Each structure stands twice: as C-alpha cells, then as structure tokens.
C-alpha distance (Angstrom), angle and dihedral (degrees) to the residues before:
residue distance angle dihedral
X1 . . .
X2 3.81 . .
X3 3.79 115.8 .
X4 3.80 91.5 -125.7
X5 3.78 135.3 34.1
X6 3.80 124.7 -153.7
X7 3.80 114.1 -105.8
X8 3.79 114.1 -85.0
X9 3.83 130.1 -172.4
X10 3.81 123.0 -138.9
X11 3.78 119.4 -160.6
X12 3.79 106.0 -158.7
X13 3.81 115.0 -175.7
X14 3.79 120.5 -171.7
X15 3.79 132.9 179.3
X16 3.79 92.6 -96.8
X17 3.83 105.3 25.5
X18 3.77 145.0 4.8
X19 3.81 134.2 -143.9
X20 3.74 141.6 -170.4
X21 3.78 110.9 -143.3
X22 3.78 127.5 -175.3
X23 3.80 122.7 -149.0
X24 3.79 143.0 177.6
X25 3.78 135.8 167.9
X26 3.77 121.9 -107.1
X27 3.79 116.8 -177.2
X28 3.78 93.5 -26.1
X29 3.80 96.0 -45.5
X30 3.79 127.9 105.0
X31 3.80 113.9 -124.1
X32 3.80 115.7 -162.6
X33 3.78 138.2 -173.0
X34 3.83 128.3 -172.2
X35 3.80 110.3 -128.7
X36 3.81 101.8 178.8
X37 3.79 138.7 -0.3
X38 3.80 125.0 -167.5
X39 3.78 138.9 174.5
X40 3.79 124.4 -99.8
X41 3.77 133.1 -177.4
X42 3.79 146.5 125.6
X43 3.80 120.5 -58.7
X44 3.80 116.3 -154.5
X45 3.81 111.5 -142.9
X46 3.83 120.9 -169.6
X47 3.80 117.3 -120.0
X48 3.83 129.8 -176.6
X49 3.80 89.7 -96.0
X50 3.82 102.1 36.9
X51 3.77 128.9 -61.4
X52 3.78 139.8 -50.4
X53 3.79 129.1 -146.8
X54 3.79 117.0 -129.4
X55 3.79 139.9 174.9
X56 3.79 115.8 -119.3
X57 3.80 93.8 -129.9
X58 3.83 93.8 170.3
X59 3.79 90.6 58.3
X60 3.82 88.2 50.2
X61 3.78 89.4 51.3
X62 3.79 90.7 53.1
X63 3.79 91.7 51.7
X64 3.78 92.3 46.2
X65 3.80 95.6 49.1
X66 3.82 90.4 46.9
X67 3.80 87.4 61.0
X68 3.79 91.6 45.6
X69 3.81 91.7 52.3
X70 3.81 90.2 50.2
X71 3.78 89.7 54.1
X72 3.79 93.4 45.1
X73 3.77 94.2 47.4
X74 3.81 102.6 43.2
X75 3.85 108.4 12.2
X76 3.72 119.9 -118.0
X77 3.81 141.5 -124.5
X78 3.77 88.7 18.4
X79 3.79 92.2 -52.8
X80 3.75 118.2 172.5
X81 3.76 95.7 -176.3
X82 3.80 140.9 35.0
X83 3.79 126.0 -54.9
X84 3.79 109.2 -93.1
X85 3.78 102.3 -161.7
X86 3.81 149.6 -2.8
X87 3.81 127.8 -144.7
X88 3.82 125.6 -171.6
X89 3.80 128.1 -156.7
X90 3.81 131.9 171.9
X91 3.75 143.3 152.1
X92 3.82 116.7 -56.5
X93 3.84 138.8 -107.4
X94 3.84 100.0 28.6
X95 3.79 121.4 106.4
X96 3.78 147.6 170.7
X97 3.79 127.8 -120.1
X98 3.78 120.7 -138.0
X99 3.81 129.7 -160.0
X100 3.82 124.0 -132.3
X101 3.83 89.8 -84.6
X102 3.80 91.5 54.4
X103 3.82 94.1 -107.7
X104 3.80 119.8 142.1
X105 3.81 110.1 -106.8
X106 3.83 95.1 -152.9
X107 3.75 144.3 -31.7
X108 3.84 109.6 -62.3
X109 3.79 115.5 -99.1
X110 3.80 116.4 -110.3
X111 3.80 117.2 -114.9
X112 3.82 90.9 -126.5
X113 3.81 91.1 61.9
X114 3.81 111.5 118.5
X115 3.83 97.6 -130.4
X116 3.80 94.3 101.2
X117 3.79 95.4 59.0
X118 3.82 109.9 132.7
X119 3.80 95.7 7.3
X120 3.80 97.6 108.6
X121 3.80 88.3 60.2
X122 3.80 94.4 42.9
X123 3.78 93.8 51.5
X124 3.79 92.2 56.9
X125 3.83 89.2 74.1
X126 3.79 88.2 68.4
X127 3.80 97.4 31.3
X128 3.84 119.2 22.6
X129 3.77 112.3 -131.1
X130 3.85 95.2 -118.8
X131 3.80 91.0 53.6
X132 3.79 92.5 45.7
X133 3.80 90.6 51.9
X134 3.79 93.9 44.8
X135 3.80 88.4 55.5
X136 3.80 103.1 40.4
X137 3.81 104.4 18.1
X138 3.81 87.4 -143.1
X139 3.80 122.4 146.6
X140 3.78 115.8 -125.8
X141 3.79 110.3 -99.3
X142 3.82 116.9 159.6
X143 3.82 90.0 -133.5
X144 3.85 95.5 56.9
X145 3.79 111.4 129.5
X146 3.82 92.3 -113.2
X147 3.80 90.0 60.9
X148 3.78 93.5 42.7
X149 3.80 89.4 55.7
X150 3.80 91.6 47.5
X151 3.83 90.5 50.1
X152 3.84 90.8 49.3
X153 3.80 94.6 50.3
X154 3.79 93.3 111.2
X155 3.79 96.5 43.0
X156 3.81 121.0 113.8
X157 3.82 90.5 -136.1
X158 3.79 93.8 59.9
X159 3.78 91.0 46.2
X160 3.81 90.4 53.2
X161 3.83 95.5 43.2
X162 3.78 122.7 113.4
X163 3.80 97.6 177.5
X164 3.82 139.5 24.3
X165 3.79 118.2 -155.0
X166 3.77 128.7 179.8
X167 3.79 113.5 -121.4
X168 3.86 97.7 -95.9
X169 3.83 90.5 43.8
X170 3.81 91.2 48.7
X171 3.80 91.1 54.9
X172 3.79 89.8 43.8
X173 3.81 90.1 52.9
X174 3.82 89.7 54.9
X175 3.81 88.0 54.7
X176 3.81 99.9 42.9
X177 3.80 109.4 14.0
X178 3.82 88.1 -125.5
X179 3.79 122.5 127.0
X180 3.82 116.4 -147.1
X181 3.79 136.6 138.9
X182 3.78 115.5 -135.2
X183 3.81 113.8 -131.3
X184 3.83 102.9 -126.2
X185 3.83 91.7 53.7
X186 3.81 92.3 41.5
X187 3.80 88.5 57.2
X188 3.83 91.0 62.9
X189 3.80 94.7 57.0
X190 3.79 100.9 79.0
X191 3.84 87.4 -125.9
X192 3.81 101.3 88.3
X193 3.77 128.2 89.9
X194 3.78 100.0 -125.7
X195 3.80 93.8 -153.7
X196 3.79 98.5 50.7
X197 3.80 98.8 30.2
X198 3.81 90.2 -132.3
X199 3.80 133.9 110.3
X200 3.79 110.6 -79.9
X201 3.82 115.4 -119.5
X202 3.82 89.2 -161.7
X203 3.78 94.2 57.0
X204 3.80 93.3 42.4
X205 3.80 90.4 51.3
X206 3.82 88.9 51.6
X207 3.81 91.8 52.0
X208 3.81 89.4 50.9
X209 3.79 91.3 48.1
X210 3.82 92.0 50.1
X211 3.80 98.0 42.7
X212 3.79 109.0 18.5
X213 3.85 89.8 -122.4
X214 3.77 125.1 119.5
X215 3.77 102.7 -143.9
X216 3.82 94.3 166.9
X217 3.80 90.1 85.6
X218 3.81 90.3 60.0
X219 3.75 97.8 58.7
X220 3.80 123.8 100.3
X221 3.82 125.0 -142.1
X222 3.81 115.1 -79.8
X223 3.82 118.7 -117.8
X224 3.80 127.2 -173.8
X225 3.80 123.4 -119.5
X226 3.83 115.6 -87.3
X227 3.81 90.0 42.2
X228 3.81 117.4 137.6
X229 3.81 101.7 -132.3
X230 3.79 96.0 -171.3
X231 3.77 146.7 -90.8
X232 3.79 126.9 -53.2
X233 3.78 120.9 -89.9
X234 3.82 108.0 -91.1
X235 3.82 95.3 -114.7
X236 3.82 91.3 44.4
X237 3.80 90.3 49.7
X238 3.79 91.4 51.0
X239 3.81 95.3 43.5
X240 3.81 93.8 50.4
X241 3.77 96.1 39.8
X242 3.81 94.0 -122.7
X243 3.84 107.6 129.6
X244 3.78 114.1 -175.1
X245 3.81 94.3 5.9
X246 3.82 115.7 147.9
X247 3.78 130.8 -156.2
X248 3.83 114.8 -123.8
X249 3.80 122.9 -162.8
X250 3.82 101.8 -129.8
X251 3.81 126.6 175.9
X252 3.81 86.6 -58.2
X253 3.79 93.4 -172.2
X254 3.78 98.1 81.0
X255 3.80 91.9 -134.5
X256 3.81 90.1 57.3
X257 3.80 89.8 55.8
X258 3.79 91.6 44.2
X259 3.81 93.8 51.1
X260 3.81 90.0 47.6
X261 3.82 86.6 61.2
X262 3.84 95.6 47.9
X263 3.81 103.8 116.3
X264 3.78 93.1 -140.0
X265 3.77 135.3 140.4
X266 3.78 132.6 175.8
X267 3.80 122.6 -2.3
X268 3.80 101.1 2.7
X269 3.78 137.2 141.7
X270 3.78 124.4 -155.2
X271 3.80 137.4 -148.1
X272 3.79 115.6 -162.1
X273 3.77 96.9 -160.3
X274 3.78 124.5 -159.9
X275 3.79 135.3 94.4
X276 3.80 82.9 -26.6
X277 3.77 125.5 29.3
X278 3.79 114.9 -141.0
X279 3.81 108.4 -162.1
X280 3.80 123.4 -173.4
X281 3.80 153.9 84.4
X282 3.80 134.7 -72.8
X283 3.82 112.1 -119.3
X284 3.78 139.2 177.3
X285 3.84 94.9 -135.2
X286 3.81 134.2 28.1
X287 3.80 121.4 -102.8
X288 3.80 107.6 -132.2
X289 3.78 102.8 168.2
X290 3.77 125.1 135.1
X291 3.81 89.6 -115.4
X292 3.78 89.5 55.2
X293 3.80 91.2 51.2
X294 3.78 92.0 48.0
X295 3.81 89.3 52.6
X296 3.84 88.3 51.5
X297 3.79 95.6 -125.9
X298 3.76 118.3 158.3
X299 3.83 132.0 -143.1
X300 3.78 108.0 -144.5
X301 3.79 120.0 176.9
X302 3.78 119.1 -117.8
X303 3.78 144.3 -165.5
X304 3.81 117.3 -62.4
X305 3.81 97.2 16.7
X306 3.80 96.5 -57.0
X307 3.81 131.2 140.2
X308 3.80 120.7 -134.0
X309 3.80 103.5 -147.5
X310 3.76 104.9 -168.0
X311 3.76 153.6 129.8
X312 3.76 126.3 -122.1
X313 3.80 110.8 -123.5
X314 3.79 119.9 -169.0
X315 3.79 93.3 -112.4
X316 3.77 130.6 -175.4
X317 3.82 88.8 -24.2
X318 3.80 88.3 99.0
X319 3.81 91.6 57.2
X320 3.80 93.6 42.2
X321 3.81 91.4 53.0
X322 3.80 91.4 45.3
X323 3.81 89.8 52.7
X324 3.80 90.3 49.1
X325 3.82 90.1 51.0
X326 3.79 92.8 50.7
X327 3.79 91.0 47.2
X328 3.83 90.9 50.9
X329 3.82 87.4 54.3
X330 3.80 91.3 54.2
X331 3.83 94.5 -101.7
X332 3.82 105.6 106.6
X333 3.81 115.3 -174.0
X334 3.79 133.4 -157.9
X335 3.80 113.1 -130.9
X336 3.83 93.7 -137.3
X337 3.81 90.9 52.5
X338 3.81 91.2 47.3
X339 3.81 92.6 51.8
X340 3.80 91.7 46.7
X341 3.79 91.1 51.5
X342 3.81 91.9 44.2
X343 3.85 89.5 57.9
X344 3.82 88.3 67.0
X345 3.82 94.2 51.8
X346 3.84 114.7 97.5
X347 3.82 111.7 -93.4
X348 3.81 121.6 -104.8
X349 3.77 94.0 -1.7
X350 3.81 89.6 138.8
X351 3.79 129.3 9.8
X352 3.79 132.1 177.9
X353 3.78 135.9 -167.4
X354 3.82 99.8 -101.9
X355 3.82 89.8 -163.9
X356 3.82 93.0 60.9
X357 3.85 105.9 123.6
X358 3.79 89.3 -127.9
X359 3.84 88.7 75.7
X360 3.83 95.5 50.9
X361 3.85 103.2 82.1
X362 3.80 124.5 66.5
X363 3.77 113.4 -95.2
X364 3.80 147.2 91.5
X365 3.81 99.4 -19.7
X366 3.86 97.2 176.5
X367 3.81 89.4 55.8
X368 3.80 91.4 49.9
X369 3.79 91.5 49.5
X370 3.80 89.4 50.1
X371 3.82 90.2 51.6
X372 3.81 90.9 49.4
X373 3.79 91.3 50.8
X374 3.80 91.1 52.2
X375 3.83 92.2 48.4
X376 3.79 90.7 54.4
X377 3.80 96.8 41.6
X378 3.79 96.0 -112.8
X379 3.81 130.7 134.4
X380 3.80 112.2 -82.0
X381 3.84 112.4 -120.7
X382 3.76 103.8 -116.5
X383 3.83 104.6 -168.8
X384 3.82 138.9 26.1
X385 3.83 93.5 -93.5
X386 3.81 91.2 54.2
X387 3.84 91.9 45.6
X388 3.80 90.2 50.0
X389 3.80 92.1 49.4
X390 3.80 90.3 49.1
X391 3.81 90.5 52.0
X392 3.80 94.6 48.0
X393 3.81 94.2 44.8
X394 3.79 89.3 48.2
X395 3.81 93.3 49.6
X396 3.80 91.6 50.8
X397 3.81 88.5 49.8
X398 3.80 90.6 51.1
X399 3.83 90.8 50.4
X400 3.81 89.2 51.3
X401 3.82 91.2 53.8
X402 3.77 94.8 45.1
X403 3.80 95.5 48.1
X404 3.79 94.5 46.2
X405 3.81 91.5 47.2
X406 3.81 92.1 48.6
X407 3.77 90.1 50.6
X408 3.82 91.6 51.7
X409 3.79 95.1 45.8
X410 3.81 94.4 49.1
X411 3.80 100.3 34.4
X412 3.80 87.8 -126.5
X413 3.77 122.2 135.8
X414 3.79 119.4 -137.5
X415 3.76 122.0 -143.8
X416 3.82 103.2 169.0
X417 3.81 138.3 18.3
X418 3.81 121.0 -139.5
X419 3.78 117.7 -155.7
X420 3.80 118.1 -163.2
X421 3.79 134.5 173.2
X422 3.77 131.2 40.2
X423 3.82 93.6 -37.3
X424 3.81 91.5 65.0
X425 3.83 88.2 73.5
X426 3.79 89.1 61.8
X427 3.82 99.6 91.0
X428 3.80 93.2 -174.8
X429 3.83 92.1 54.6
X430 3.81 90.9 47.7
X431 3.85 91.8 50.2
X432 3.80 91.1 47.6
X433 3.82 90.6 48.8
X434 3.82 90.4 53.8
X435 3.80 91.1 49.4
X436 3.79 93.8 44.4
X437 3.80 95.4 49.0
X438 3.82 96.3 34.6
X439 3.83 87.0 -131.7
X440 3.77 134.3 110.9
X441 3.82 113.4 -98.3
X442 3.77 121.5 -144.9
X443 3.82 111.1 -160.5
X444 3.80 122.9 -154.6
X445 2.90 170.0 125.7
X446 3.80 100.1 45.0
X447 3.80 90.8 -166.4
X448 3.76 93.2 46.1
X449 3.80 95.5 138.0
X450 3.80 94.2 51.6
X451 3.81 91.7 44.8
X452 3.80 92.1 50.3
X453 3.79 89.9 47.7
X454 3.82 93.0 50.6
X455 3.79 95.9 43.8
X456 3.80 92.2 48.7
X457 3.80 86.1 55.9
X458 3.79 86.5 52.1
X459 3.81 90.0 54.8
X460 3.82 89.9 51.6
X461 3.80 92.1 49.0
X462 3.80 91.4 50.6
X463 3.78 92.9 -117.7
X464 3.83 93.3 121.9
X465 3.79 124.8 43.4
X466 3.80 124.1 -164.1
X467 3.79 104.7 51.8
X468 3.77 120.0 -122.2
X469 3.78 93.8 -10.5
X470 3.81 90.3 62.5
X471 3.82 92.2 42.1
X472 3.80 91.0 54.7
X473 3.81 92.0 47.7
X474 3.81 88.0 59.0
X475 3.81 91.1 47.8
X476 3.81 92.1 51.9
X477 3.80 90.4 49.5
X478 3.81 92.4 47.6
X479 3.81 105.8 50.1
X480 3.80 141.1 42.7
X481 3.78 111.2 -119.8
X482 3.81 123.8 -152.5
X483 3.79 122.7 -146.7
X484 3.82 125.6 -150.7
X485 3.80 118.8 -168.8
X486 3.81 121.1 -156.3
X487 3.80 119.7 -102.3
X488 3.74 132.3 -173.2
X489 3.82 132.6 24.2
X490 3.77 126.5 -50.7
X491 3.82 93.0 -133.9
X492 3.82 95.1 84.0
X493 3.80 91.0 54.6
X494 3.81 92.2 47.2
X495 3.77 90.4 51.9
X496 3.80 91.3 49.4
X497 3.77 89.7 50.4
X498 3.79 90.7 50.5
X499 3.85 89.4 57.2
X500 3.79 89.7 64.8
X501 3.78 97.3 49.7
X502 3.82 115.1 110.6
C-alpha cells in the first residue's frame, strides 16, 4: 500500500445534518478533517389537501459546495496537491425527478411523508408479496421507492419527469452531468433484482399495472461502488476550484459505507447506530426464504460484492424527537446529561416496541411513549431521564431480537457485535446492548460512514488493494475501539421481551 493517498472528499448526508470531510492516507492510517457541517431536516409545505414533507436539497447543495470551496482554496487534511476525488452518501429510498432539460422538478419528498400509506398492500394485487421479496429481497417499508412511485402516479411532476435519480446520484449529476444509479442505494428501492443487480422488469411491469405509469424509462444505469463516474463539468470544476477532481460512486447508501468501515471478521453482527439503527450480518448471498420475508429482513447490496442482511430499527430518532419536544416546551436538554441521568434510572422498568409505526412520524415522542406504557400495563416514564432510559433499554432489546432472528434465519452464529456511527459514543447504550445480546460489543468508529466512503474512493483510485479486507485493516489502524462485555443474567431481558409480546 502506498504511504500516502491523494486527498479525497466525502459528502455524508444524514437525516438531521450533513458534512463534507476530507481524508488521505498517511502510513496506512486514514487522516480526516471536517470542512463543513450544515443542518438538514424535513420541511413541511402546505398543499391544497394538507401538507407534504420535503428535503431542502438546495440548502444541502449550498452546504456541500461550501465544503468543496474550502478544499479547493486551502487544501485539506494536510494536502499539498489538488483533490483527487469526491464520493457522496446519504439515506436511502428518496430521489429527485428531472425534466427533459435536466432541471429538478421540485424538492424531493421526505420518506416520512404520509403519501405512501396503504400502497404496500395495494401493490400486492399486481405483484404478490412473496414474489416481490423473492425478486428484490427488500423488506416492506411504506417509504420504499417503489411505493413512493406508486403513490406519486397521479402527480404532474412524475408525468413530466424524464429521469429519476437517488439523492447522492442527483447531487453527483449536478457535479458531472452524468446520470447513474449506484448499486447499494438501488438495492433499497424495491425495484432491483437482488441477484442480477439490475432493474427488475417484473417489478416495473407490476408498478405500471398498478398505477398506469411506466417508471422504467426514468431509471438510470446501475453502477457498482468503487466506480469512477467521471470528471466534474468544466464550469463546476472552475467555480469550485477543484481541477482534475473525479466523482466516485461509493457505497452511496450511508449504511453501505458504514458497514464497509466495520472492523469485523468472522462471526460478527453489526449495528449502524444513528437516527436509524441498521442491525444485521454481512453475507455472500441474499436470503430470500419465506421465513426471511415474514421476519421483514432486507437484503441490501454492499461494497465489494457483499450482502447486508439486516432489519431497520427505529434508532435514536425516538430520543432526537423527544429532545426536540422538550426544547419546544422551553426545556432544552443536553444528550450527554440525559444519558448520564438515565444511567441512574432502574433498568428495564418500562420498555416499548421501537418499531411500532406510532413512533415513525415527527411529533410528541414522550407522549407516545407514555401511551405505549399505559397500553402494556407498565409504569409511565415521568421525566426526561426516565424517558431516555426507556428508549435506550428498548433499543437494546430491539437489537437483541434482530440479531437473534438474523442468526436463526441464516444459520450463522454470532460471537461479537460491532456498533458504528454516532450511537457508538453512547456508552450506556453500548453496555445495554452487550447485556441484552449476551455478547461482547466493540464500539467504533464513530465516523464509520465517512471512513467507508473515503476508503471506497481509495479502492477506486487504486490506492488500496484487497477489497474490504484491506479497507478494514486501515480502519483498525486508524481508530481506537472500545469493548463492552456483558454483565448480569439474561432472565431480566427475556422478561422484558415477554412484556411486548401480543
């Protein structure tokens, strides 16, 4: 491996914020520097019949290009020369629609918008659920792209659209003028044949039968991660001060980049912990059995030919929304103080099913948790510390269920759980996860998504040889990992799980 790697830029967009991070290799370690950080979140826009949630993609573009200009003007991460490449990752399923001139037809709709309600059930008339799963391997989530397109069938924007691009590919198109769909994000849409890695004619025919819209014509060619898409448009290159910079298709679904940076080997499970928690195993082949479909596990494609076999768990969204609610009431809370106070609350006093649809939309999360506690005959959390403890206990319980189910469905044993992303800084959640699963937890890296993004660029540039194995060697050399061993009996967790059974 070369001692140094050219400077690369990772655009990492999450549900609440975005960043531009520069990185380069120095003696086998990845050195990073944050160049810009900007807010992100849903914007509610009134319509004649109610409101619709959107992403403010133009604000994201402004934050991204501010980071690019900083890199072009001053260098980054100790760079002496120009920036070699850019990679973009974001959340999955959402997309922009372009007109025949390549102009964006409107701000992309947010996945938490209610327009897709009922569409998973309606689409089964044209494509039975078992057949859909056997083709795409995708778990049923009402916000999947396939259901978003079905729900938008009567919209003027979709009728006028010439191209559909996932969020990272949309931003990449503004940089390069090239239209592609990166594989890991395509595999979340419910439109991709998971075996062939190409758009499924059977699913596209079913969407047309159910809605009368031919969406196949909108879809761009699929490219795998670590593909060099191309150089920047000349005027973009000049305006941003990035001569010779190329766009690389990374694991553009942020979880794909995060899992690429999980320093695991052997029989391991992972939790990519943030607004969402993605809990699962890394496999060589998808699992498309009826039992897997019934358990609502998804097969998402990963970096270097891997399959991310996982379940979406609600994640720290419940705590983020609770904190927003308290702040709106004039009682802002610091997350570190909340977690410290929660550590003193009795364990497993109250638990909730974090995957209950009632917790999915924005709103008064503490009130919803209180209602759930009453429905299940448990003590109602009375203060922010108790609400926080309930959320963290419940998340650990959800991780326990997901990991044990994945192990059963795949026949794979699990000996260690790796936690990456922002949630790995939450020592209480990591300790609870170890206790709930009865397995050691290895926490880190915090910046797993950005590291996976940058190191996939390194693969594309030929600066790392050996695929994911080499990527993970760099991760292990670059970060300090923290281990949490399980303590206490399993019986308390089993009893808590029993409380949530129907």
